[in-house]
C-alpha positions in Angstrom: 84.9 -118.5 60.6 82.4 -121.1 61.7 79.5 -119.1 62.2 79.9 -117.6 58.5 80.2 -121.7 57.2 77.3 -121.9 59.6 75.2 -119.4 57.9 76.2 -120.7 54.6 74.5 -123.6 55.5 71.8 -122.2 57.1 71.1 -120.7 53.8 70.9 -123.8 51.5 68.1 -125.0 54.2 66.5 -122.5 53.7 66.6 -121.9 49.7 65.5 -125.4 50.0 62.7 -124.9 52.2 61.1 -122.2 49.5 61.3 -124.3 46.8 59.4 -126.9 48.6 57.1 -124.1 49.6 56.9 -123.3 46.2 56.2 -126.3 44.9 53.9 -127.1 47.6 52.4 -123.5 46.7 51.6 -124.9 42.9 49.8 -128.0 44.2 47.6 -126.4 46.9 45.8 -125.0 43.5 42.7 -126.6 41.7 43.1 -129.5 40.9 44.9 -130.0 44.2 47.2 -132.8 45.2 46.7 -132.7 49.0 49.2 -135.2 49.6 51.8 -134.1 47.1 51.0 -130.2 49.1 51.5 -131.3 52.6 54.1 -134.1 52.1 56.1 -130.8 50.6 55.1 -128.0 53.2 56.2 -131.2 56.2 60.6 -131.5 54.5 60.1 -127.5 54.1 58.8 -126.9 58.0 62.0 -129.6 58.9 64.0 -127.2 56.3 63.8 -124.1 58.2 63.8 -125.2 61.5 67.3 -126.9 60.6 68.5 -123.5 58.8 67.5 -121.6 62.0 69.5 -124.1 64.0 72.7 -123.5 61.8 72.3 -120.2 62.0 72.9 -120.5 66.2 74.7 -123.0 66.2 72.4 -125.2 67.7 72.6 -129.1 67.5 69.9 -131.2 65.4 69.9 -134.9 64.4 68.3 -136.0 60.8 65.3 -137.4 62.8 61.7 -135.6 63.2 62.1 -135.8 67.0 65.0 -134.0 67.2 63.6 -131.0 65.1 60.6 -130.8 67.0 62.3 -130.7 69.8 64.6 -128.1 68.0 61.4 -125.8 66.9 60.4 -125.5 70.7 63.7 -123.9 71.8 63.8 -121.6 68.8 60.9 -120.7 70.0 61.4 -121.0 73.9 65.0 -118.9 73.5 62.4 -116.5 71.5 65.3 -116.7 68.2 61.3 -117.4 66.0 57.7 -115.8 67.1 56.5 -119.2 66.3 56.8 -122.7 67.6 56.0 -124.8 64.8 56.6 -128.1 66.7 52.7 -128.8 67.3 52.3 -128.5 63.5 55.7 -130.8 62.8 53.8 -133.5 64.7 50.6 -132.9 62.6 52.4 -132.8 59.2 53.8 -135.9 59.8 51.2 -137.6 61.1 49.3 -136.3 57.6 52.4 -137.3 55.6 52.7 -141.0 56.7 49.2 -141.3 56.1 49.5 -140.5 52.9 52.8 -142.6 52.7 50.9 -145.3 54.2 47.9 -145.6 51.8 44.7 -143.6 51.4 44.8 -140.4 52.5 42.4 -140.3 55.8 39.7 -137.7 56.3 42.6 -135.5 58.4 43.7 -134.6 55.2 40.6 -134.0 53.7 40.1 -131.6 56.4 42.8 -129.2 55.3 42.9 -125.9 54.3 46.0 -126.3 51.1 46.3 -122.2 50.5 46.2 -121.7 54.7 48.9 -124.4 54.9 50.9 -123.2 52.5 50.6 -119.1 53.6 51.7 -120.2 56.8 54.5 -121.9 56.1 55.8 -118.5 53.9 55.0 -116.7 56.9 57.3 -119.0 58.5 60.4 -119.0 55.9 59.9 -115.1 56.1 60.3 -115.5 59.7 63.5 -117.6 59.4 64.9 -115.2 56.7 65.2 -112.2 59.2 66.7 -114.5 62.0 69.6 -115.1 59.7 69.2 -111.5 58.3 70.1 -110.7 61.7 72.9 -113.5 62.3 74.4 -112.2 59.5 74.6 -107.7 60.1 75.7 -109.3 63.8 78.5 -111.1 62.2 79.2 -107.9 59.7 78.9 -105.4 62.4 
């Protein structure tokens, strides 16, 4: 029963990540809102990582470094193909630049459509993981 509860929590985090992805996609279109897009993509990645961790019963903390660590662990264990730890670090830096002042040159170099596309692929990857865990529970 505990696994099912974890899976329910995982699904709610992945649903939130999907909603954040959807909003980020809108902000990637012209006229784009790079700061909004990057911030939403960052949080969506973090929620997708939490979804994967919850589905597998991995411990995580509500801190950015913990989520980066979990991202690496999920890839190391081959639970996810994509290690988004470095991506999370980069997005966090961009997000902080936006939050603490004028967006820097780094933000202007980001291809928002690619960023949103990569996120969509990662959310699909986490969705596949959750489906796999659910199939194992139902078997």
